C-alpha angles and dihedrals in degrees: 000000000000126000130186144203127188138209133195123194129190125187135358125337095258105031098031130094138214146187130221124207134180131216089243093052092239084127114034116179092327109183124244132171143157087279095053088048104043106020129059123236102033122125117248137050138276134209094255094057089046090053090045092052092046092049092047093049094045095045094047090050092048091048090056091052091048090049090049091051088053092051099259133116120203118226089199139353123189119187130183117193119200118195115205110211115186132163095354096309137089103242101178145005112207122194123204113194132188117178141175107211116164115232101000122126123224096252093055088044094053090047090053091048093051090049094050091044091054097037111039109109095242091053089052090050097050115086095206145086111289121196136169146193119201132193131187112222 
């Protein structure tokens, strides 16, 4: 399986602008720029939030599979991923997980979270510190 995304950029790094699109069309010429990347409150996206969304989605799906393998089915899993971008590098991806999972104890839940954190494909791709906090609802 291969998937793709595209980017277009026009102009200089600071004054230019670009768009991101995905194969599925979920993103279709979504605007990004210096302002959307480095200044808050500007409409559009940026590479770091796209990575955060990809990591949150991948991790959450992997956690569901890990739980299923252990004999549990989640009623709900919410994951927020925060990408820490400093001095031109992503230095950390932090996952905050809250889940409702019938009949699981916290120890088994934490083990499943750690497994998903270490083994989701996006975690394996990222060359950075990955951390998580997990709460059973």
